[in-house]
N, C-alpha and C positions, 0 to 999 in steps of 0.2 A: 614510136615510144620503146624502152625498156619493160617489158612486160613487169617486172617488181617496181618501177617506179610508177609505173601507172595501176595496177593493183592497188599499191599504196593512195594512189591520189583518191580512186574511190572510196578507199579506206574513211577518209579526212571528209568526203564532200559527205558520206551518210554520218560522221560524226556530226559535225554541221547541223544539218537535217534535223537528228536527233536532239540537237541542244537549243534550236529554234523549238522545235517543237514544246521543249520544259518547259519555255519562257511564256507558253499561251496559258489561259486560264478558258475555263469550261465554259461562258458564255462568249468565246471570239470561237464560234462551231465554222464560220470558213476559215478561216485562218489555219486552225487544225486540220480539215480535211484538205486542206489546199498542200501544207505542208506534209501530211500522210501521205497522200497521193505522188510527193514529188519522194517522198523514199521509198514507199512501194516500188517505184520506179526505178529508182537507183538500186534498190536491193537487187529485185529480179533480174535489172539488166546484167548486175554485177555477178550475181552468182551462174546463172544460165551460159554468162560467156567463160565462166573457170570451169565449168563440166561440160562446157562444148570444146572447148581449147585448151585450156590450161593444163587441168588432172589427165584429162586423156594420154599429155608426154608422161607421165608420172605413174599414172595407176598400176600400172602393168612390169614394175621393176621392183622388186620387192624391198628392196630398203623402206620406198616410200608409201608402198600400197595403202600401211592400215591408216596411214593417217590423212591417206586421200581420200579412204570410204569413211572415216570419219567426218571429216569436210563435208561429203555429199551429207552425209544425215544431217550431220548441223542443217544445211543450206534447206534441206527437205521442213526440219524442226520449223527454222526461219519462215518459209512460204506459207506453214500451216498457224502460226500464228498471225501471222499477217492476213491471212482470210478469216481469223476467227474475228481481231481487232475490226478489220472491216465491214462487221457484220454489226458492232456495237457503237450505240451514241456517243458522239464523241465528247460530248457536253457530260460525263460522267467519272466519276474518281474512279472506275472500273477499267474505263477506257483508259486513262494516265497511267492505271498500273500496268497494265498488259501491254503498254507502249513504254513503259519502265522494265519491264521481262524482255518483251524485243531488244532495247538496247542494250540490256546486260548479256543478252545472246550475245548477239551480233559483237562485242565488246571481248568476251571469251573466243568467239570464233576466229577475230582477226588477232588475238596475240597469239591463239595459236598457230594461225596463216604464218604470220609474219616471226614467228620465233622456232619455227618448226618445222614449214614448208618451202618454204624460202630458202633456207640454208638449203635443206635437202634438192630441192631444184638445182640450187646454183652447182650443188657437184654432181646431179646427175645429167643435167643438161648442156650442151654446149654454148660457148660466153657468144660464140656468131648464131645461136636460136633465139637470143631475149628480145633484139628490136624484132624479127618477125612475128613470134609470139606478141607481142605485145601490138605489132600492126594487127593480128588476127582478134587478137582479143576487144580492142579496140572497135572493130568492126562490129564484130558481134552485139557489143553494149551499143549500139548506135542503133543495130536492127531491134534490136529489143525495145530501146526506149522508143520506136517508132511506131510499133505491134502494141506498147500501152497505152488504153485507152484514154487515158489523162491528160 
């Protein structure tokens, strides 16, 4: 699959998980935990695959360097917040507030990626690279999902 289509599908999958989480109530502890674990698995698989496969194809090219570095920094911020949320009681308002913060960080990141990174990547990469890079990203995502213990 084309790398841009694959990454957009990932974004949509994560958006759906955030939407499902937003509908839960504090007393639905198990549902919240299960959805959060799915969300964490998807976010980590996606960001690690981007960092291992997609971003390295662009980071050394001056027109893309700064936006790729920003993307990597945003991934690390998301991971820190994921770990913080994981240690919080899921039935609290603070937990849901932190999940909302994570959702906002994710939305900012995906808007930047789709509006700035993808167009720049389309300029810098050859068309015949889109499918192989997509295949590699998908393979890394699947490896990462298998490693996540939830």
